[in-house]
N, C-alpha and C positions, 0 to 999 in steps of 0.2 A: 555270597556276590551271585550263584546259580539261582538261586530266587530271585534275585533281582530280575535278570536277563527272563527265568522262566514267566514271571507276571509279564515282562514287556514283549515278551510274544505270544501273550495272551489279551492284547491289549487291539481292538477292533482296528484302529489305523496305522497302525505299525506291521500287521496283515496285508492291508491295504496297499501300503508303501513296498511290500513285498512281493506283492504281485505286480507290482508296478515294474519295476526293477525286471521283475522274470519276463514278464510279457513284452520288455523293450529290448529286450536283449540283440536285436538285429540291428533296429534303430541304433541302438547304442553304437555299436561297430560303423554303421556308416555315419555314423557323425567323427568316432575315431579314424574313419577313412578320410574323411573330407578336411579336419585337422590336419593332421600328419602332410597332408598335399599340400598344407602352407609351410613354407621353408623357414626354419628358426634355428640360422647356428648359433652357438653361443656367441653372446654379444649383438647378435643381430634379430632379436627374438619381436622388431617392432610388430610386425604385421598379424605373428599370432595371436599375440597381445593386444591387437584391436578386436581382431577377433574374437577373444574372452571376453571384452568391455561389454560388448554388444550382447554377448550372449547371457550375460551376469545381468543385463540391464532388461534383458528380456525376460530370464527367470524372476526378475523382482528382489533382486537382491538391494540393500540399501547402501547409500553413501560408494555407491560403486567408484574406485580411482584407479589410476594407474603411477606410480609411487615414482618419488626422482630417478630409480635406478631401470623400471621399467615393470615390476610386479603388477598384478592388476588384482586388486583387492575389493571384495564385495560383502557384505554383515547380513545375517538374519537373525535379528535381533529377537531376543530372549524376551518372555511374558515378566521375569524378575531378575532383580539385582544379582547376579550372579557370576559364577567364571564365564571365561573367556574360551573356549577351544578353537584352534585353528587347523582348518580340513585344508591342505594343499596340494599340487602335482607343476610337475616343471615343465617348463614353456619349451626348455634349450634340447638342442639332439645336437651329438658330435661330432656329424657332416657336415662339410664345410660348403660355403654358398657356389651353388650351380651345379651341386647334386641333383640327379632327377630318381624326387620324392612319389612319381607315381604311382599307386598301388596296383598292382596287378594280383588276381584270384586264380588261384594252381591248388585244385583240389580241395578246393572247403577251406583252403587259407590263405592270408592277408599277405602278400608280401611288400612292403614299402619299408627304406631307410627310418628308421623313426616308428613306425607302426606299432611296439611292444612301451620303447622304452624315448617319452614319457607318454607315447598318444593314446595309451591304456589309462594310464593315470591321470591324463586330462577330461577323457572323453568321463571314465567314471563321474570323476567330480563334477562333470554337468548333470549327469543322471540321477545323481544323486540328491541334488537341488531341485529338480523336476521332482523327483518320487516324495520328497519334504512335501511339497509344492502340491499334488497330484492326491494324498493322504489329508492332507490340511493339517497338517502335526504342527500344535506350536509348542517347541521347548522352552524348560526354563531358563537355560542359560544363553549366552549368545554363542551365535558360531558366526566365525571368519573364516571364508572361502577365498582362497589366494591363491594365482598361479604365478610362479616365480622365477624367477631370468636365473641363470650362471649356473644349474646346478653340478653340470658338466665340467669336467677336465679344468683349465686353466679359467674357467668361471668361477672357482673357487667360491663354492656358494655365496655369491654374492647377491645375490637377490633373499636370502634368508638373511645374511646377517643383516641385511638393511631392516628386515622386516622388524629383528630382535630389537635391534639399537632403535628404534625411532614409534614402533607402535607403540600405545598407554601400556597393556596389560596383556598377558600371553598365561592362561594356566596348563594348557594340553595342547600338546600339537600331533599332527598324525598327519605322515607323507604317504601317496599312492603312488606306487611303482607298478612295473606287471608281477606277477606271482599270483601262486594259488591262494585260496581262500585260508589254508591251514597255515602257512608264513606268516611269523612274525617277528621285527629285524627289531632288537632293543637296545642293542651295544653298536656305539659308534667308532669304525674304523679312523683313527688319525694319521694326519698325512701334513709332509713338508717336499714343496717340489723347488727344483733351483735349477736356473737356466746359469751352465759355470762357461767361462769362454779364456781362454788362452792364447798371448799376443805377445808376438816375439819381432825379433827383427825382420825376418824374412832373408830369401837370398836365393842362388843356384846352389843347386843339388850337388854340385861340382866345384865351382868356381871358390863356394862360399863356405864350403866344409869346416865347420867346427863352429859354425854360430847352431844355440841353440832353437829346437824346432818346438812349436807350440802342439803341432801334433802329436809328436814323441813324448812333450808333457802331458799330454792328455792320455794317452797310450800307458802313461807311467800309472797317471789318476784310475782308471779302469781295473790294471792289474791288479791295485792294492785296495779299490773297494769290491772286486770278484772274491778277494780273501774273506773279509769280515766273519765272525761268524756273530749271528744273533740268536735271542732265543725261540725255541718252539712255541712255548707258551710264557708269556702273552705273546700270542704271533706277533711277528717284527720283520719286514721284509724290507729290502734295496734292486733298486733296479736302475741302471740309465737305461734309459729309453731311445734316444736318438742321438745322432752323432753328425758332426760336418766340420769340414774345413779343409784349409790347403788350395791350392791353385790347379796343379798339374805333377805331373807326375818325376818332373825333376825341380821340383821350386821349391826349399825347407819353407814351409808352412807357416806363414804370418800370423794366420788364426786358426782355431778349431774351437769348437764347439758340444756341448751336450745336455741333455736333460736328464736331471735323477729324480727320482719318484721314492721317497723313504715313509714307511707306514707301518703302525702300528697300532693294538688295541688300546694298548696300556700306553698313557701321556711321558709317564716317568719313561720307559724304553723306546719312545721315541726321541724323547731330547738324547737319547744317549747314542742312538744309532746316528743323530745330526753332528752333533759333537764330535764324532769318530768321521763321519764321510766329511765335514768340514775341514777337522786337523788333515786328513788326505790331500785333498785339494791343492792344500798352498804347502804341504811334503812334496807332492810331484813335481810345481813350480821348480822349487827348491833341490831336488834329487837332478832335473835332467840343467837346470844353472849349474848344478858344480861338477858335474858330469864335463862340460865343455869349459869351465872356468869363469864364469861372467855371471849378471845377473838381469839380463835380456828378457828372459820371457816372465811375464808378470799374471796373474790370473783374478778375475773380475766374478764374483760370485751375487748372484741377485733372487732372493727368494719370490719365487711364482705364484706361487700355492700354499695357503696356511688352513688347514681342516685340521681342527680339535677333538682327538677322541677324549672317551667318555663312557661310563657304564651307568647301570640302575639294576635297583634290587626288580627279581622277577617278582617281588611282590608290589613293584609302583602300580598304582590305580590302573592306569593305562593300557598295562601287559595285562595285566586280573582280566581290564576289560573286554581287550580282545579274545584272550585266551576264553570269557564264557561263553563270548560272543560268536567265537567258531565252536563250542561245543551246541549253544542251542539250535546252531542250524544242521550238525551230526556230524563234522567233522571234530579231527583230532588235532590241537593244535600243536603248532612245532614252531617251537625256539630257536629261530635263524642265527646263524653265524653273525659274526660283528660286519659291519657293509660301510661306507659312505655315501651318506644322503643325508636331502636336508634335515632330515632329526638330528645330525650331528651338533647343530649349535644349541636347540634344544636341551639335551642330553647333554653337553656342557656344563650347560649352567644349571642344573639342576634341576628344571622343567621336566616334568612327565612327557616323556615322547616313544612314538613309534612307525613305522614304515610298516605297512601292510599292500600286499597282491592285491589289485584289480579285477584278479579272476582270468582264464582262459588259458589256454597252452602256447608258446612263445619258444623260439629261438633266433637264433642267427645276430643276437645284440650286437650292437656297435657294428655292426658289417652289413655292405650292401645285399647280402640276403635275407634281412630278418625278418620273422613273419610273427605271424598271430593268428590262431584259433579259435572263434568265440563260440567253438560248442560250451555250454554249460558255464559258459562267462559270465552269467549273471552274480553267481552264487561271490564273486569275489567283491562284488558292491553291496547284496545284501549284510555280506560278515561286516563291511565299515558302516553301512546305516547300522546294524544294531550295539556298534562297539559306539559310534556318537552317540544315536539316545539315551545309550545306556550310561555317558559321562554329562551330556546337558539335562537328565529329564524329562518328564513329559508334563506341559503345564497341568495341575489338578490329579494325575496321576501318580506319577514319579519322580522322585528326586533326583538331583542330578550326584552320580561318583564322586565327579572332580569338584573339587571344592578350589578356592578363588584364596591367593595367595597375596593379598596387595602390598607384602612386605618382600618381595620377592624382587630381585636385580635382573632384571630382563633386557639387561645392556652389557653387549663384550668388552 
């Protein structure tokens, strides 16, 4: 594969595309700022999606559409019948409606909520298409560019789930997130998220003393969850993220609610911790009721997030292509720790997939102090370009490394 990418680097149009990306580094950052300032909370990505639809059309993509859940899709058709490679970034941010997303430049860094995650991925996606056009590169295989919805939080990867359920055939998948050109994420951290509500009769703290409390039941559950033991490898975690409930200091709580996040890099261990936690949730209600001698407290458990875990060999064609592209640019590839990204779905389905960094320095992700530094950020997009071209091939020059497998099941 090293020879494949060395040959790729010698091709004149590839050199031209790489140079285009470098020369447009600041222009990419300006577009990154522009799109970041379009609010896109999870479930409310429509305005930013419309921006992307127009940009995809301007860049000459074919069959541009906004699908049923809000993903923006455009195709760059290859010259031969071959595999389909999806290259994507996500539209949504973690920040609620009304957040001030106006960018501020301080000491050369751009500060704005969402400027890196996934403002960088979205800008990189557009510059990648522009570079292919400018260098007049014809690929052998098809490129499908997608700006997805619902990657963050309770969006539960709904955009990419819908994509894999409804798109005819996907043979490889690349997701772009903030990160250095060295980083390659190829393992998927799975998760289950639950909204848990305890309900009881409620009453006066003194006059009705002796009735079970929804808050007390919730407290029993949290204490039992906190005592759980999970394996270090594969890494498996639990967290009670938010709690709320009760009416006043002198009221026996009628309702109490919490949100629970469970994660693992192993689907088996994830299901095990899920089983343990679910058992605890019902046990806590029983303990509270037993303490007061009745069955007044009940618990309601609602699954609000489900992301599959998955793994693939380091010999996967996408992992090896990303590594070879990294070496070709003079960097040393780093296989990153498992993470939860849009690539989870492809990996769980056995479809080769990686999440790659769009370049640049960044920090404060998911906070109001999120920032991005564009110095040498172009290396990230150059690495993605080389990875993509290695996979889909150059018409009349380099064959695609990615293979089409029409027997593959691309449905959830």
